[in-house]
C-alpha positions, 0 to 999 in steps of 0.5 A, a space after each residue: 163448947 158446942 151448942 147443943 140447943 138445936 139437937 136438944 130441941 129436935 130430940 129431947 131424950 138423953 142418949 142411953 149410954 149405960 145399961 144400968 140406967 135403962 129404966 130411967 131412959 125408958 121412962 123418958 123415952 115412953 113419955 117422948 113417944 107418948 107426946 109424939 103419939 107414937 107409943 101405940 107402936 110399942 104397947 097396945 093401948 087399952 081397948 085398942 090394938 098395936 099400931 101397924 102403920 109402917 111409917 109410924 113403926 119406922 119413925 119410932 124405931 129410928 127414934 129409939 136407935 138415935 136415943 142409944 149410944 152407937 156402941 150398942 147399935 149392934 143389939 138393935 140393928 137387925 130388929 125391924 120393929 120399934 117394939 122388937 128394938 126396945 125389947 132387944 135393948 131391954 134384955 141388956 139391962 142388969 136391972 129387971 124392968 
């Protein structure tokens, strides 16, 4: 049996593998990005503005892509921002979020 302790320590969010669990994955991903102080690249904080820091945007987009199953990369591969990548994948969810 493979030891996944290293990958879990680096990336604590389970990969999204099924469209019908998007809403559960989104809660975990939001918490993770908030913990990493990256959520402001996805959602405008109250009294603030959407982050435009290029390195933060690249980091968040990468984290989102690494947190989804490779079979759905096609739906986010052309998006250049973390926010657009999240929106593109959310459109696949059969459950309104």
